[in-house]
C-alpha positions as CSV (number, residue, x, y, z in Angstrom):
1,M,0.0,0.0,0.0
2,M,1.2,3.5,-0.8
3,K,1.7,6.0,2.1
4,A,3.2,9.5,2.1
5,F,5.5,10.9,4.7
6,K,6.0,14.7,4.8
7,Y,9.1,16.2,6.2
8,R,10.4,19.8,6.6
9,M,13.6,20.5,4.6
10,Y,16.4,22.9,5.4
11,P,18.3,23.4,2.0
12,N,21.4,25.6,1.7
13,Q,21.6,28.5,-0.7
14,E,22.8,26.3,-3.7
15,Q,20.0,23.9,-3.1
16,R,17.4,26.6,-2.9
17,E,18.6,28.0,-6.2
18,Y,18.2,24.6,-7.8
19,F,14.7,24.2,-6.4
20,T,13.7,27.7,-7.8
21,K,15.1,26.7,-11.2
22,T,13.2,23.4,-11.2
23,F,9.9,25.0,-10.1
24,G,10.3,27.5,-12.9
25,S,11.3,24.9,-15.5
26,T,8.3,22.5,-14.7
27,R,5.9,25.5,-14.9
28,F,7.4,26.6,-18.2
29,I,7.3,23.2,-19.8
30,Y,3.7,22.7,-18.7
31,N,2.6,26.1,-20.1
32,R,4.6,25.7,-23.3
33,M,3.3,22.2,-24.1
34,L,-0.3,23.4,-23.3
35,H,0.1,26.4,-25.6
36,D,1.5,24.3,-28.5
37,K,-1.4,21.8,-28.0
38,I,-3.9,24.6,-28.3
39,E,-2.3,26.1,-31.4
40,H,-1.9,22.7,-33.1
41,Y,-5.6,21.9,-32.4
42,K,-6.7,25.2,-34.0
43,L,-4.8,24.4,-37.2
44,T,-5.5,20.6,-37.5
45,E,-8.3,19.9,-35.0
46,Q,-6.1,17.1,-33.7
47,T,-4.4,16.7,-30.3
48,L,-0.6,17.3,-30.4
49,K,1.5,14.6,-28.8
50,N,4.5,16.5,-27.5
51,T,7.2,15.7,-24.9
52,P,9.7,17.8,-22.8
53,A,12.6,16.3,-24.8
54,Q,11.5,18.1,-27.9
55,Y,12.1,21.5,-26.3
56,K,15.6,20.9,-24.9
57,T,17.3,21.9,-28.1
58,E,15.5,25.3,-28.3
59,F,15.8,25.8,-24.5
60,P,19.1,24.1,-23.4
61,W,18.6,25.4,-19.8
62,L,16.0,22.6,-19.4
63,K,18.8,20.1,-19.3
64,E,20.0,21.6,-16.0
65,V,17.0,20.3,-14.0
66,D,15.7,16.8,-13.3
67,S,14.2,15.2,-16.5
68,L,11.8,13.2,-14.4
69,A,10.4,16.5,-12.9
70,L,9.7,17.6,-16.5
71,A,8.2,14.2,-17.4
72,N,5.8,14.4,-14.4
73,A,4.7,17.9,-15.5
74,Q,3.9,16.3,-18.9
75,M,1.9,13.5,-17.1
76,N,0.0,16.1,-15.1
77,L,-1.0,17.9,-18.3
78,E,-2.1,14.7,-20.0
79,K,-4.2,13.8,-16.9
80,A,-5.8,17.3,-17.0
81,Y,-6.7,16.7,-20.7
82,K,-8.2,13.3,-20.0
83,N,-10.2,14.7,-17.1
84,F,-11.6,17.5,-19.3
85,F,-12.7,15.1,-22.1
86,R,-14.1,12.7,-19.6
87,D,-16.2,15.4,-17.8
88,K,-16.4,18.9,-19.3
89,S,-17.5,20.4,-16.0
90,V,-14.0,19.8,-14.7
91,G,-12.8,22.6,-17.0
92,F,-10.1,23.0,-19.6
93,P,-6.5,22.8,-18.4
94,K,-5.2,26.3,-17.2
95,F,-1.9,27.9,-17.6
96,K,0.2,27.9,-14.4
97,S,0.9,31.4,-13.0
98,K,4.4,32.6,-12.0
99,K,2.7,34.7,-9.2
100,N,1.4,31.5,-7.5
101,N,3.3,31.2,-4.2
102,H,2.6,27.4,-4.0
103,R,5.5,25.9,-5.9
104,S,6.2,22.1,-6.3
105,Y,7.6,19.4,-8.5
106,T,7.6,15.6,-8.4
107,T,10.5,13.2,-9.2
108,N,10.8,9.4,-9.1
109,N,13.2,7.0,-7.5
110,Q,15.2,5.1,-10.0
111,K,17.7,2.6,-8.6
112,G,18.3,4.6,-5.4
113,T,18.4,8.1,-6.7
114,I,16.2,9.1,-3.8
115,S,17.3,7.9,-0.3
116,I,17.1,9.0,3.3
117,E,19.8,8.4,5.9
118,N,20.7,10.1,9.2
119,N,18.1,12.9,8.7
120,Y,19.4,13.8,5.2
121,I,17.7,13.1,1.9
122,K,19.4,12.6,-1.4
123,L,17.6,13.9,-4.5
124,P,18.4,13.5,-8.2
125,K,20.6,16.2,-9.8
126,L,21.8,17.5,-6.4
127,K,25.4,16.7,-5.4
128,S,24.9,17.0,-1.7
129,A,22.1,15.7,0.5
130,I,19.6,18.0,2.2
131,K,18.9,18.2,5.9
132,I,15.4,17.2,6.9
133,K,13.4,16.8,10.1
134,Q,12.6,13.1,10.0
135,H,10.0,13.0,12.8
136,R,8.5,9.7,11.6
137,L,10.4,6.6,10.4
138,F,9.2,4.2,7.7
139,D,10.1,0.8,6.4
140,G,9.4,0.4,2.7
141,L,10.5,1.2,-0.9
142,I,10.5,4.9,-1.9
143,K,8.6,5.3,-5.2
144,S,8.6,9.1,-5.6
145,C,8.8,12.4,-3.8
146,T,7.3,15.8,-4.2
147,I,9.3,18.9,-3.2
148,S,7.3,22.0,-2.3
149,Q,7.7,25.5,-1.1
150,T,5.0,27.2,0.9
151,P,4.1,30.9,0.6
152,S,5.9,31.5,3.9
153,G,9.1,30.3,2.3
154,K,9.4,26.9,4.0
155,Y,10.5,23.8,2.1
156,F,8.9,20.3,2.4
157,V,9.4,16.9,0.9
158,S,6.6,14.4,0.7
159,V,8.0,10.9,0.2
160,L,5.6,8.3,-1.3
161,V,6.5,4.9,0.1
162,E,5.3,1.4,-0.7
163,C,4.9,-0.2,2.7
164,E,2.7,-2.5,4.8
165,I,0.2,-0.9,7.1
166,E,-1.0,-2.9,10.1
167,K,-4.7,-3.3,10.2
168,M,-6.6,-2.4,13.4
169,P,-8.4,-5.1,15.4
170,Q,-12.0,-5.8,14.3
171,L,-14.8,-4.1,16.3
172,E,-18.5,-4.4,16.5
173,T,-19.2,-0.7,17.0
174,K,-20.8,1.4,14.2
175,I,-21.4,5.1,14.2
176,G,-23.4,7.8,12.2
177,V,-21.8,11.2,11.8
178,D,-23.8,14.3,11.1
179,V,-21.6,17.3,10.4
180,G,-22.6,20.9,10.9
181,L,-21.4,24.5,11.3
182,K,-22.3,25.4,14.9
183,T,-21.1,22.0,16.0
184,F,-18.5,20.3,13.8
185,A,-20.1,16.9,14.2
186,V,-22.8,15.1,16.3
187,L,-22.3,11.3,16.6
188,S,-24.9,8.7,17.1
189,N,-23.4,7.8,20.5
190,R,-24.4,11.3,21.7
191,T,-20.8,12.7,21.4
192,E,-20.6,16.3,20.2
193,I,-17.4,17.7,18.6
194,E,-17.2,21.4,18.8
195,N,-16.2,23.5,15.7
196,P,-12.9,25.1,16.6
197,K,-13.4,28.0,14.1
198,Y,-9.7,28.7,13.8
199,L,-10.2,31.2,11.0
200,R,-12.7,33.2,12.9
201,K,-10.4,33.4,16.0
202,S,-7.6,34.7,13.9
203,E,-9.7,36.9,11.6
204,K,-9.1,40.2,13.5
205,R,-5.4,39.7,13.3
206,L,-5.5,38.6,9.7
207,T,-7.6,41.7,8.7
208,K,-5.0,44.0,10.3
209,L,-2.1,42.2,8.5
210,Q,-3.8,42.4,5.2
211,K,-4.5,46.1,5.7
212,D,-0.8,46.7,6.5
213,L,0.1,44.8,3.3
214,S,-2.2,46.9,1.1
215,R,-0.5,50.1,2.3
216,K,3.0,49.0,1.4
217,T,4.6,50.0,-1.9
218,K,4.7,47.2,-4.5
219,G,8.2,45.8,-4.9
220,S,9.5,47.2,-1.6
221,N,11.2,45.2,1.2
222,N,8.5,46.3,3.6
223,R,5.8,44.8,1.4
224,A,7.8,41.5,1.2
225,K,7.9,41.5,5.0
226,A,4.2,42.2,5.3
227,R,3.3,39.5,2.7
228,L,5.4,37.0,4.7
229,K,3.4,37.8,7.9
230,V,0.1,37.2,6.1
231,A,1.4,34.0,4.6
232,Q,2.6,32.7,8.0
233,L,-0.8,33.4,9.7
234,H,-2.6,31.6,6.8
235,E,-0.2,28.7,7.2
236,K,-0.8,28.6,11.0
237,I,-4.6,28.4,10.5
238,T,-4.2,25.7,7.9
239,N,-2.0,23.7,10.2
240,Q,-4.4,24.1,13.1
241,R,-7.3,22.9,11.0
242,M,-5.4,19.9,9.5
243,N,-4.2,18.9,13.0
244,F,-7.8,19.0,14.3
245,L,-9.2,17.0,11.3
246,H,-6.5,14.3,11.5
247,K,-7.0,13.8,15.3
248,K,-10.8,13.6,15.1
249,S,-10.8,11.3,12.0
250,F,-8.3,8.9,13.5
251,R,-10.2,8.7,16.8
252,M,-13.4,7.8,15.0
253,I,-11.7,5.1,13.0
254,R,-9.9,3.7,16.0
255,D,-13.1,3.4,18.0
256,N,-15.5,2.2,15.3
257,Q,-15.6,-0.5,12.6
258,V,-18.2,1.3,10.4
259,I,-18.6,5.0,9.9
260,V,-21.6,6.5,8.0
261,L,-21.2,10.0,6.5
262,E,-23.5,12.3,4.5
263,D,-22.9,12.8,0.8
264,L,-22.6,16.6,0.9
265,K,-22.3,18.6,-2.3
266,V,-19.9,21.2,-0.9
267,K,-19.3,23.0,-4.2
268,N,-23.0,23.7,-4.5
269,M,-23.4,24.6,-0.9
270,V,-20.7,27.3,-1.0
271,K,-22.8,29.2,-3.6
272,N,-24.8,30.4,-0.7
273,H,-22.8,33.5,0.0
274,K,-24.1,33.9,3.6
275,L,-22.7,30.5,4.6
276,A,-19.8,30.2,2.1
277,K,-17.0,31.3,4.5
278,A,-18.3,29.1,7.4
279,I,-18.7,26.0,5.1
280,S,-15.2,26.5,3.6
281,E,-13.7,27.0,7.1
282,V,-15.2,23.7,8.5
283,S,-13.6,21.6,5.7
284,W,-16.2,18.9,5.3
285,G,-14.7,17.7,2.1
286,M,-11.2,17.2,3.6
287,F,-12.7,15.5,6.6
288,R,-14.4,13.0,4.3
289,Q,-11.1,12.4,2.3
290,L,-9.3,11.6,5.5
291,I,-12.0,9.2,6.7
292,E,-12.0,7.4,3.3
293,Y,-8.3,6.7,2.9
294,K,-7.7,5.9,6.6
295,T,-10.5,3.4,6.7
296,E,-8.9,1.7,3.7
297,W,-5.5,1.7,5.5
298,Y,-6.7,0.3,8.8
299,G,-9.3,-2.2,7.6
300,R,-12.4,-0.2,8.5
301,Q,-15.5,0.6,6.5
302,V,-17.0,3.9,5.5
303,I,-20.6,4.2,4.1
304,I,-21.6,7.4,2.2
305,A,-25.3,8.0,2.5
306,P,-27.2,8.5,-0.8
307,S,-27.5,12.1,-1.8
308,N,-31.3,11.8,-1.7
309,Y,-31.3,10.3,1.8
310,A,-33.0,13.0,4.0
311,S,-31.4,12.1,7.3
312,S,-32.5,15.3,9.0
313,Q,-36.1,15.1,7.9
314,L,-36.8,11.5,9.0
315,C,-37.9,10.5,12.5
316,S,-35.3,8.2,13.9
317,D,-38.0,6.4,15.9
318,C,-40.9,5.8,13.5
319,G,-39.4,6.8,10.1
320,N,-42.0,9.5,9.5
321,K,-40.8,12.3,7.1
322,S,-41.2,16.0,7.9
323,S,-39.9,19.1,6.2
324,Q,-39.7,21.2,9.3
325,T,-35.9,20.9,9.5
326,K,-35.5,22.5,6.1
327,D,-35.6,25.7,8.1
328,L,-32.0,25.8,9.6
329,S,-33.2,27.8,12.6
330,C,-35.3,24.8,13.7
331,R,-32.9,23.0,16.1
332,T,-35.4,20.4,17.5
333,Y,-37.2,17.7,15.5
334,I,-40.7,17.1,16.6
335,C,-42.4,14.1,15.1
336,K,-46.2,14.6,14.5
337,E,-46.7,10.8,14.3
338,C,-45.1,9.4,17.4
339,G,-44.5,12.6,19.4
340,L,-40.7,12.2,19.6
341,E,-38.8,15.4,20.5
342,I,-35.1,15.2,19.7
343,D,-32.2,17.5,18.7
344,R,-32.1,17.7,14.9
345,D,-28.4,16.8,14.5
346,Y,-28.6,13.9,16.9
347,N,-31.7,12.7,15.1
348,A,-29.8,12.9,11.7
349,S,-26.9,10.9,13.1
350,L,-29.2,8.1,14.3
351,N,-30.8,7.9,10.8
352,L,-27.3,7.7,9.3
353,L,-26.5,4.9,11.7
354,K,-29.4,2.9,10.4
355,L,-27.6,2.6,7.0
356,A,-24.8,0.7,8.8
357,I,-27.2,-1.5,10.8
């Protein structure tokens, strides 16, 4: 099974210059190949099959970077094309912007070209190894790695490893999970997980830093310092949120054999401008991703409720359907058939649990 291990890197000046050059080269080859495909299609109405090797004569500086990084950029472009022709709603491949502060490239391990030893990682095309913070060890074959630079200027390497993951012991417990905004999740065992709202807690500080940034002269050192402060705060909020999601998802998987989630259409839900910020902040989509791949790792099962399953409108006792909870201000479900009075979120979690039973 494939598992990724992400480590902080501490490259020296020469290594940072190489990374900058590789980030730029992979972006260039992606954009140039996409441009040529578009122009070729306009003339012939056929898809151009081009490779990075065809451009190295015209642009010899491409030979200075890892050829596998360029090959992976080509694979990403081909994948974007296939996704577009498979489903037009995905959108046509877009050109990569130089102004994007999220930079990365991927390379592959070929006969030991990538290796980790004594908190140092060896990468293709680099003469010296790079110091890393190896906070987790692994036992397996390295397949590839992705080098990235965050907007705050930090470097990371994500190492993809083929390894064995020990399954967790089988359990009899099953759980329904109803996610929300005021409360992050209500479980069918009556557990409530509060929404930490990390963005809201840092919003006042973030607003001040962004105002400071807007007042600085473009291209000045003071503007660069102000941009770094904004990036660092955004990074802190992201790290807090991911830490929260990882801990809660792992705990659910550790304690339950089967987990039932709603099939929420987050992309459609964020079109509601009044709730868009709150929905984006709570990260339901990321939480579902974590649950899905971790259940596969550890031998658990996740059930996604059908999109037409009205878990919040059904009585968890008698099954009667009522539209009263379509009004989000209605926090208590009252069944007109059996007289049950119950918290709407807890009622929904019990209905989701029925799918597992």
